[in-house]
C-alpha positions as CSV (number, residue, x, y, z in Angstrom):
1,M,6.6,-5.6,-1.7
2,K,5.6,-7.0,1.7
3,F,7.8,-4.6,3.6
4,F,8.5,-1.7,1.3
5,L,5.1,-0.8,-0.1
6,N,3.8,-0.3,3.4
7,G,6.7,0.3,5.8
8,D,4.6,-0.4,8.8
9,N,4.1,-4.0,7.8
10,K,5.7,-6.5,10.1
11,S,6.0,-10.3,9.8
12,Y,8.0,-13.3,10.9
13,L,9.4,-16.3,9.1
14,R,6.5,-18.8,9.6
15,G,3.9,-16.1,8.8
16,L,5.6,-15.4,5.5
17,E,5.9,-19.1,4.8
18,S,2.2,-19.6,5.0
19,E,1.3,-16.3,3.3
20,F,3.5,-16.9,0.2
21,G,3.5,-20.7,0.1
22,E,7.3,-20.9,-0.1
23,S,9.7,-23.0,1.9
24,S,11.0,-21.5,5.2
25,N,14.6,-22.0,4.0
26,A,14.1,-19.9,0.8
27,I,12.4,-17.1,2.8
28,R,15.0,-17.2,5.6
29,V,17.8,-16.7,3.0
30,E,16.1,-13.7,1.5
31,L,15.3,-12.2,4.9
32,N,18.9,-12.6,5.9
33,R,20.1,-10.9,2.8
34,F,17.8,-7.9,3.3
35,E,18.7,-7.7,7.0
36,D,22.5,-7.9,6.2
37,A,22.0,-5.1,3.7
38,G,20.3,-3.0,6.3
39,L,17.0,-2.9,4.4
40,L,15.1,-4.8,7.1
41,V,15.4,-4.5,10.8
42,A,14.4,-7.3,13.1
43,K,13.5,-7.7,16.8
44,V,12.9,-10.8,18.8
45,D,9.4,-11.2,20.3
46,G,9.3,-14.3,22.4
47,N,10.5,-17.1,20.1
48,K,9.7,-15.1,16.9
49,K,12.0,-12.8,15.0
50,I,9.8,-10.0,13.6
51,Y,11.0,-8.2,10.5
52,Q,10.1,-4.7,9.2
53,A,11.4,-2.3,6.6
54,N,14.2,-0.1,7.8
55,K,12.6,3.3,7.0
56,Q,15.9,5.0,8.0
57,H,17.9,3.3,5.3
58,S,19.1,5.7,2.6
59,V,17.4,3.8,-0.3
60,Y,14.1,3.1,1.5
61,K,12.3,6.1,-0.1
62,D,13.7,5.1,-3.5
63,I,12.4,1.6,-3.2
64,Y,9.1,2.8,-2.0
65,N,8.7,5.2,-4.9
66,L,9.7,2.6,-7.4
67,L,7.0,0.2,-6.0
68,I,4.4,3.0,-6.2
69,K,5.2,3.5,-9.8
70,F,5.4,-0.3,-10.5
71,V,2.0,-0.9,-9.0
72,G,0.5,2.2,-10.8
73,I,-0.6,4.1,-7.7
74,D,1.1,7.2,-9.0
75,E,-1.2,7.2,-12.0
76,I,-4.2,6.7,-9.9
77,I,-3.3,9.8,-7.9
78,E,-2.5,11.9,-10.9
79,K,-5.4,10.8,-13.1
80,V,-8.2,10.2,-10.6
81,L,-7.7,11.6,-7.1
82,C,-6.7,15.1,-8.0
83,R,-9.8,15.5,-10.2
84,I,-12.8,14.2,-8.3
85,G,-13.8,17.1,-6.1
86,D,-14.6,16.9,-2.4
87,L,-12.2,14.1,-1.6
88,H,-11.0,14.1,2.0
89,S,-8.5,11.2,1.9
90,A,-7.7,8.0,-0.1
91,Y,-6.3,4.7,1.0
92,V,-5.0,1.6,-0.6
93,I,-6.5,-1.3,1.3
94,G,-6.6,-5.1,0.8
95,D,-3.6,-7.1,-0.6
96,F,-1.4,-4.1,-1.5
97,A,-1.8,-2.6,1.9
98,R,-0.5,-5.9,3.3
99,G,2.4,-5.8,0.8
100,I,1.1,-8.6,-1.5
101,D,1.2,-8.1,-5.3
102,N,-2.2,-8.5,-6.9
103,K,-3.8,-7.7,-10.3
104,I,-6.5,-5.7,-8.4
105,I,-5.8,-2.5,-6.4
106,D,-8.4,-1.8,-3.7
107,L,-9.0,1.9,-3.0
108,L,-11.0,3.5,-0.1
109,L,-12.1,7.0,-1.0
110,V,-13.3,9.2,1.8
111,G,-15.4,12.2,0.8
112,N,-18.8,13.7,0.6
113,E,-20.8,14.1,-2.5
114,L,-18.3,12.5,-4.8
115,D,-19.6,11.9,-8.4
116,K,-19.4,8.1,-8.5
117,M,-20.0,7.9,-12.2
118,Y,-17.2,10.3,-12.9
119,V,-14.9,8.3,-10.6
120,Y,-15.7,5.1,-12.4
121,S,-15.1,6.6,-15.8
122,L,-11.7,7.9,-14.7
123,L,-10.8,4.5,-13.2
124,E,-11.5,2.8,-16.5
125,K,-8.9,4.9,-18.2
126,V,-6.4,4.3,-15.4
127,E,-7.0,0.5,-15.5
128,R,-6.0,0.5,-19.2
129,L,-3.0,2.6,-18.5
130,I,-1.6,0.6,-15.6
131,G,-2.8,-2.9,-16.6
132,R,-4.5,-3.6,-13.3
133,K,-8.1,-3.6,-12.1
134,V,-9.1,-1.0,-9.5
135,R,-11.9,-1.6,-7.1
136,V,-13.2,1.5,-5.3
137,L,-15.2,1.9,-2.1
138,I,-16.5,5.4,-1.5
139,V,-17.4,6.3,2.1
140,S,-18.1,9.4,4.2
141,A,-15.6,10.7,6.7
142,E,-17.8,9.3,9.5
143,E,-17.7,5.8,8.0
144,A,-13.9,5.8,7.2
145,E,-12.7,4.7,10.6
146,S,-14.7,1.5,10.6
147,F,-12.9,0.5,7.4
148,T,-9.4,1.5,8.5
149,K,-9.5,0.5,12.2
150,N,-7.6,-2.8,12.7
151,N,-7.2,-3.3,8.9
152,P,-4.1,-2.7,6.9
153,H,-4.3,0.5,5.0
154,L,-1.9,2.8,3.2
155,L,-2.7,6.6,3.1
156,I,-2.0,7.8,-0.4
157,W,-3.7,11.2,-0.4
158,H,-5.1,13.6,2.2
159,C,-6.7,17.0,1.7
160,D,-5.1,18.8,4.7
161,T,-1.9,19.3,2.6
162,N,-3.7,19.1,-0.8
163,E,-0.8,16.9,-1.8
164,T,-0.3,13.2,-2.1
165,A,0.9,11.4,1.0
166,V,3.1,9.5,-1.4
167,K,6.1,11.5,-2.3
168,L,6.9,10.7,-5.9
């Protein structure tokens, strides 16, 4: 999940070791397997080897779509985002944007005059459907940059195309 839910995530061995609380040997073995398979690309930066998903790999989109369905983001898009009115964009933030599995999905909804009570009622239904809690932060377009700037975020919906940014 770390690399494939948000393809822009980058990390190195020691960072992953502290993030996941696993031994560096176990993590190194898995990183090597993914790199050998071409699913991860690595570059050396000083004395660190930085890993990132290979978005050019033929199965990257399939893995990404599978994770979106596994997490339940596809249901959030279908059952909530497409029904709440003047929504400008929607982001997954928090742990999932960093590629860390969690029982809580954090959403940042950007829009004006969104009916918060309706949003929350739809989210209750989605939570039962996907078996995860969903926390929502609703902000105006002017406020959005302060939440996304310098913080991991994953765009899942944008009104310019009136489609999901996630291709399911």
